[in-house]
C-alpha positions in Angstrom: 171.4 86.1 64.8 170.5 89.6 63.3 167.3 88.1 62.0 166.5 86.8 65.4 167.1 90.2 66.9 164.8 91.8 64.3 161.8 89.5 64.5 162.0 88.2 68.1 159.7 91.1 69.2 157.1 90.5 66.6 157.1 86.8 67.5 156.3 87.6 71.1 153.6 90.0 70.0 152.0 87.2 68.0 152.1 85.0 71.0 150.4 87.6 73.2 147.6 87.9 70.7 147.3 84.2 70.0 147.4 82.9 73.6 144.5 84.7 75.5 145.2 82.6 78.5 148.1 84.9 79.4 146.6 87.3 81.9 146.4 90.8 80.7 148.3 92.2 83.7 151.3 89.9 82.7 151.4 91.2 79.2 153.6 94.3 80.0 155.9 92.0 81.9 156.2 89.8 78.9 157.1 92.8 76.8 159.8 93.7 79.2 161.3 90.3 79.2 161.2 90.2 75.4 162.8 93.7 75.0 165.5 92.8 77.6 166.3 89.6 75.7 166.7 91.7 72.5 169.0 94.0 74.3 171.2 91.1 75.4 171.3 89.8 71.9 172.1 93.2 70.5 174.9 93.3 73.0 176.2 90.1 71.6 176.2 91.5 68.2 178.1 94.6 69.3 180.7 92.3 71.1 181.2 90.1 68.0 181.1 93.1 65.5 184.9 93.7 65.8 185.8 90.1 65.0 183.2 89.8 62.2 184.3 92.9 60.4 187.1 95.2 61.6 187.1 97.5 58.6 183.7 99.1 59.1 182.0 96.9 56.5 178.8 94.9 56.6 178.6 92.0 59.1 176.0 89.5 60.1 174.6 89.5 56.6 171.6 87.3 55.8 170.0 86.9 52.2 166.9 85.3 50.9 165.2 85.7 47.5 161.9 87.6 47.6 161.0 89.2 44.4 163.6 87.7 42.0 162.1 89.5 39.0 163.3 92.9 40.2 166.3 91.7 42.2 164.6 92.4 45.5 165.1 90.3 48.5 165.5 89.9 52.2 169.0 91.1 52.8 170.0 92.5 56.2 173.4 93.3 57.9 174.8 95.9 60.1 177.8 98.2 60.1 179.1 101.2 62.1 176.2 103.3 60.9 173.3 100.9 61.6 174.6 99.0 64.5 174.7 102.0 67.1 171.2 102.8 66.0 169.8 99.3 66.4 171.4 99.3 69.8 170.1 102.6 70.9 166.6 101.5 69.6 166.7 98.3 71.5 167.6 100.1 74.8 165.0 102.7 74.3 162.2 100.1 73.6 163.2 98.3 76.8 163.0 101.6 78.7 159.4 102.2 77.3 158.5 98.6 78.2 159.5 99.2 81.8 157.7 102.5 81.9 154.6 100.8 80.7 154.4 98.1 83.2 151.5 99.7 85.0 149.5 100.3 81.8 146.0 99.3 82.3 144.2 100.4 79.0 144.2 97.3 76.9 147.7 96.3 78.0 147.8 93.2 75.7 147.3 95.2 72.5 149.4 97.9 73.7 152.4 95.6 74.4 151.9 93.7 71.1 151.8 97.0 69.1 155.1 98.3 70.5 156.7 94.9 70.0 155.6 95.1 66.5 156.9 98.5 66.2 160.3 97.5 67.6 160.6 94.8 64.9 159.9 97.2 62.0 162.2 99.8 63.4 165.1 97.3 63.9 164.3 95.9 60.5 164.6 99.3 58.8 168.0 100.0 60.2 169.2 96.4 59.3 167.7 96.4 55.9 170.2 96.3 52.9 167.5 96.1 50.2 165.5 99.3 49.2 162.1 97.5 49.0 162.6 95.8 52.3 163.7 99.2 53.8 160.5 100.7 52.4 158.3 97.9 53.8 159.6 98.4 57.3 159.6 102.3 56.8 155.9 102.1 55.9 154.9 99.7 58.6 156.4 101.9 61.3 154.0 104.6 60.2 151.0 102.3 60.6 152.2 101.1 63.9 152.7 104.7 65.4 149.3 105.7 64.0 147.6 103.2 66.1 149.7 104.0 69.2 148.8 107.7 68.9 145.1 107.1 68.0 144.5 104.3 70.6 146.4 105.4 73.6 147.0 109.2 73.2 145.3 112.1 74.7 143.9 115.5 73.7 142.9 115.5 70.0 144.7 112.2 69.4 142.7 111.1 66.4 143.4 114.2 64.5 147.0 114.1 65.5 147.4 110.5 64.4 145.7 111.2 61.1 148.0 114.3 60.4 151.0 112.2 61.3 149.9 109.4 59.0 149.0 111.5 56.0 152.2 113.6 56.2 154.6 110.7 56.6 152.8 108.4 54.2 153.0 111.1 51.5 156.7 111.2 52.3 156.9 107.5 51.8 155.4 107.7 48.4 158.1 110.3 47.4 160.7 107.9 48.8 159.3 104.9 46.7 159.6 107.1 43.5 163.2 107.8 44.3 163.8 104.1 44.9 162.3 103.2 41.5 164.6 105.8 40.0 167.5 104.2 41.5 166.5 100.9 40.1 165.8 102.2 36.6 169.2 104.1 36.6 171.3 101.3 37.7 173.5 99.4 35.1 172.4 96.0 36.6 168.9 96.9 37.8 168.6 95.9 41.4 167.3 97.2 44.7 170.2 95.7 46.7 171.8 98.7 48.6 175.3 97.2 48.6 175.3 96.8 44.9 173.9 100.2 44.3 176.4 101.9 46.6 179.4 99.9 45.0 178.2 101.0 41.5 176.2 104.3 42.0 173.4 104.7 39.3 172.9 107.8 37.2 176.5 109.0 37.1 176.1 110.2 33.6 172.8 111.8 34.0 173.1 114.8 36.5 169.5 116.0 35.9 168.0 112.6 36.5 170.2 112.1 39.6 169.2 115.4 40.8 165.5 114.5 40.5 165.8 111.2 42.1 167.7 112.9 45.0 164.9 115.3 45.3 162.3 112.6 45.7 164.4 110.6 48.1 165.2 113.9 50.0 161.6 114.9 50.3 160.5 111.5 51.7 163.4 111.5 54.2 163.0 115.3 55.1 159.3 114.7 56.0 160.3 111.7 58.3 163.4 113.5 59.9 161.5 116.1 60.0 163.4 119.2 58.9 161.9 122.8 58.2 159.5 123.3 56.5 158.2 119.7 56.7 158.0 119.5 60.4 154.6 120.7 61.1 153.1 117.3 61.8 155.6 116.8 64.6 154.4 119.0 67.5 150.8 117.7 67.4 151.8 114.1 67.1 154.3 114.3 70.1 151.9 116.5 72.3 148.9 114.0 71.9 151.0 110.7 71.9 151.4 108.8 75.1 154.8 109.2 76.8 156.3 106.0 75.5 154.9 106.7 72.0 156.6 110.1 72.0 159.8 108.7 73.1 159.9 106.1 70.3 158.6 108.5 67.8 161.5 111.0 68.6 164.1 108.7 69.6 163.8 105.9 66.8 161.4 106.9 64.0 162.9 110.3 63.3 166.3 108.5 62.9 164.8 106.6 59.9 165.0 109.9 58.0 168.6 110.8 58.9 169.7 107.2 58.6 168.2 107.1 55.1 170.4 110.1 54.1 173.5 108.3 55.3 172.6 104.9 54.1 170.9 105.6 50.8 171.1 109.1 49.3 174.7 109.8 50.0 176.5 106.5 48.8 174.2 105.9 46.0 173.9 109.4 44.6 177.3 110.9 45.5 177.7 113.3 42.7 174.3 114.7 43.2 174.8 114.9 46.9 178.1 116.9 46.2 176.2 119.3 43.8 173.4 120.0 46.3 175.5 119.6 49.6 175.3 123.4 50.3 171.5 123.3 49.9 171.5 120.4 52.5 173.7 122.4 54.8 171.4 125.5 54.6 168.3 123.4 55.3 170.0 121.9 58.3 171.1 125.4 59.7 167.6 126.8 59.2 166.0 123.8 60.9 168.5 124.1 63.8 167.8 127.8 64.4 164.1 127.6 63.6 163.6 124.6 65.9 165.3 126.3 68.7 163.5 129.6 68.5 160.1 127.9 68.2 160.9 125.7 71.1 161.7 128.8 73.1 158.4 130.3 72.5 156.4 127.2 73.8 154.4 127.2 77.0 153.8 123.5 76.8 156.8 121.4 78.0 156.1 118.5 75.6 155.7 120.7 72.6 159.0 122.4 73.6 160.8 119.0 73.6 159.2 118.2 70.2 160.5 121.4 68.6 164.1 120.7 69.9 164.0 117.4 67.8 163.8 119.8 64.8 166.8 121.6 66.1 168.9 118.5 66.8 168.0 116.8 63.5 169.0 120.0 61.8 172.6 119.5 63.2 172.6 116.0 61.8 171.7 117.3 58.4 174.3 120.2 58.7 176.9 117.5 59.3 175.8 115.2 56.4 175.8 118.0 53.9 179.3 119.1 55.3 180.5 115.6 54.4 179.7 116.2 50.7 181.4 119.5 50.7 184.4 118.5 52.7 185.0 115.4 50.6 185.9 117.6 47.7 189.0 118.9 49.5 189.3 117.3 52.9 188.1 113.7 53.5 189.3 113.7 57.2 187.0 116.7 58.0 184.1 114.8 56.4 184.7 111.8 58.4 184.6 113.9 61.6 181.4 115.4 60.6 179.9 112.0 59.6 181.0 110.6 63.0 179.3 113.6 64.7 176.0 113.0 62.9 175.9 109.4 63.9 176.8 110.0 67.5 174.1 112.8 67.5 171.5 110.4 66.3 172.4 108.0 69.2 172.7 110.8 71.8 169.4 112.4 70.8 167.5 109.1 71.0 168.7 108.4 74.6 168.2 112.1 75.8 165.1 113.0 74.1 163.6 109.5 74.8 164.3 110.2 78.5 162.8 113.9 78.3 159.5 112.5 76.8 159.2 109.9 79.5 159.7 112.5 82.1 157.2 114.7 80.5 154.9 111.6 81.0 155.5 112.1 84.8 153.8 115.6 84.5 150.9 114.0 82.7 150.2 111.2 85.0 150.5 113.5 88.1 148.6 116.5 86.8 147.2 115.8 83.3 148.8 118.8 81.8 152.3 119.7 80.4 151.6 123.5 80.7 154.6 125.2 82.3 152.2 127.6 84.0 150.5 124.9 86.0 153.9 123.5 87.6 156.5 125.1 89.8 158.9 124.2 92.6 159.1 120.5 91.9 162.6 120.1 93.1 161.3 120.0 96.6 158.6 117.4 96.5 160.2 115.3 93.6 164.0 115.6 93.9 164.6 112.4 91.9 162.4 113.7 89.1 164.3 117.1 89.2 167.7 115.4 89.1 166.9 113.2 86.1 165.2 116.2 84.2 168.2 118.3 84.8 170.7 115.7 83.5 168.5 115.1 80.4 168.2 118.8 79.8 172.0 119.4 80.2 172.9 116.6 77.9 170.4 117.8 75.2 172.0 121.4 75.4 175.5 119.9 74.8 177.0 120.1 78.3 180.5 118.5 78.4 180.6 115.1 80.1 177.4 114.1 78.4 176.8 112.5 74.9 175.3 115.6 73.3 178.7 117.3 73.8 180.7 114.6 72.0 178.2 114.6 69.1 178.0 118.4 68.6 181.6 119.0 69.0 182.5 116.7 66.1 179.6 118.1 64.0 181.0 121.6 64.2 184.7 120.5 64.1 184.1 118.9 60.7 181.4 121.4 59.3 183.4 124.5 60.1 186.2 123.4 57.7 183.7 122.6 54.9 181.0 125.4 55.4 182.5 127.8 57.9 179.8 130.6 57.6 176.8 128.2 58.0 178.5 126.2 60.9 179.1 129.6 62.7 175.5 130.6 62.3 174.3 127.2 63.4 176.4 127.6 66.7 173.7 130.2 67.8 171.3 127.4 67.9 173.2 125.8 70.8 172.9 129.2 72.7 169.2 129.3 72.1 168.8 125.6 73.2 170.8 126.2 76.3 168.5 129.2 77.1 165.2 127.2 76.5 166.3 124.4 78.6 167.4 126.4 81.5 164.2 128.4 81.4 162.2 125.2 81.4 164.2 123.9 84.5 163.5 127.3 86.2 159.8 127.1 85.3 159.3 123.5 86.5 161.9 123.1 89.4 162.2 126.5 91.1 160.0 128.8 92.9 156.9 128.2 94.9 155.6 124.6 94.7 152.6 124.5 92.3 150.9 121.1 91.4 147.8 120.9 89.2 145.1 118.9 91.0 142.3 117.1 89.2 139.2 118.2 90.9 136.0 116.1 90.0 133.2 118.0 88.3 129.9 116.9 86.9 129.7 116.5 83.3 127.3 118.9 81.7 127.0 121.5 78.9 129.9 123.5 80.2 132.2 120.5 80.6 135.0 120.3 78.0 136.0 117.2 76.2 139.1 115.6 77.7 140.6 112.2 77.1 142.8 111.2 80.1 143.8 107.9 78.4 142.6 105.7 81.3 140.3 103.9 79.1 137.3 104.3 81.4 135.5 107.3 80.0 135.8 107.3 76.1 137.2 110.9 76.2 134.7 112.4 78.6 136.0 115.2 81.0 136.2 113.8 84.6 138.1 116.7 86.0 139.9 120.0 85.7 143.1 121.3 86.7 143.8 124.2 89.2 147.0 125.1 91.0 147.5 124.0 94.6 150.3 123.6 97.0 150.7 119.9 98.1 152.8 116.7 97.8 153.6 115.2 94.4 154.8 111.7 94.2 158.3 111.4 93.0 159.5 108.8 90.4 158.3 105.4 91.0 160.8 102.4 90.8 159.5 101.6 87.3 160.0 105.2 86.2 163.5 105.3 87.7 164.2 101.9 86.0 163.1 103.3 82.6 164.8 106.9 82.6 168.1 106.3 84.7 169.6 103.8 82.4 169.1 106.2 79.3 170.8 108.9 81.2 173.6 106.6 82.3 174.2 105.6 78.8 174.5 109.4 77.9 177.0 110.1 80.7 179.0 106.9 79.6 179.3 108.1 76.1 180.2 111.6 77.4 182.9 110.3 79.7 184.2 107.3 77.7 183.1 107.5 74.1 185.7 105.1 72.8 183.5 102.0 72.8 181.1 103.8 70.5 183.5 105.7 68.3 185.4 102.4 67.6 182.4 101.1 65.9 181.4 104.4 64.2 184.6 105.7 63.0 185.5 103.1 60.3 182.0 103.4 58.7 182.1 107.1 58.9 185.5 107.2 57.1 184.1 104.8 54.4 181.2 107.1 53.9 183.3 110.2 53.6 185.6 108.5 51.3 182.8 108.3 48.7 183.3 112.0 48.1 187.0 112.1 48.1 187.7 111.3 44.6 
């Protein structure tokens, strides 16, 4: 069943491309149906998981020989670390499908590309073989490159190229690290379960540290953390709203998930030795991301930098697991739970925030705070959704962000009290920047940018509005005016509200999520307890 969940979207993508008789206008609806079916199947996996494996171990395993000479194969399965991320990804892809129902620019290719991207993301989270993980990891880079370059706006081609080069360089470092794990294992294999059960390079601390450096570099670029984050704001700013939602909500998690799935259990002694460095990098990323986000004048760039902030908290927690495991396994387990819940929460809330930023783009072709104001009056549903997403992202009690951050700091403060206390200031800065954003966009006099037609000429600037009819030629400019603004459409509500509802559900009743996460987090923390 897990294989069906992973490859169903890609199969539907192939059908869309292979059957041209399907009208273009129906392709987004086919995408919605496929994504909805995948969510149902993931829900079935979640329901059956407790019966399959109550101890937090691997369930729904499937194996198939692929490259037997190096013991690499198709090996997939889920546990309490990967299953919540697969579920979050499936829900977010469905939200993006619903959002994109009205897409008119090459809708067939657009839907097929996102369906392919869904398969590679789910496959990466389900992979239990290093080479299989690497294949899915790399294919996600290729798919997102075409999403940004083909359907983005602004300087989309430059941003797509920058994204590809940065993350592809990281994947090469990751491959070097995987080869190091293979060569350092007693029984040479790329199987993750075997490598975690008998970690390689135990007697070679220098080699283990170098392998951890290679893997850490590749995953740090993908996450991204300071100072490897410079590709992120441009890619987010110029990507279409669903592309930004998937990039932040899903693709960034491949980095933090890789730390929890690969680096920590396969190089436990090296992780313990360098855990304080990981904690410091996490704290710097959290503070730096919040401060730079506070300085932004573009709403989408601000949201992009908050991802650096939130992923910094995840890295802080994972580093604290290595430190706490030396003296307090329970504290490490709490921090690990917080890290996993933070990944899920960030995917839901930041995905919703990027989709809401798409509302600004479709209405006024700009994300600049100075061009907007007083939107709470003409667009109350948009204002309410934006407020809930922002309050969730800043960690307000009753929403998923609070459940995640509370556990991160509760676990981290016992293992690394000084860095954890410093990192708390990032929450204050994050609260300030989101409240300031809400004030700029929702309060005051109503200001809505209007696109006024102008003739193309020597003074006209290049502007790609993403509608597919002008090849990037400027058809208008923006100026402030007072007037009506369409509120969220039914498709936009159908995309954003379920994400926010899940965040509220996790914030109010987190037990269903924690029951799945806690056994796996305890297992992860116990690696460092001996």
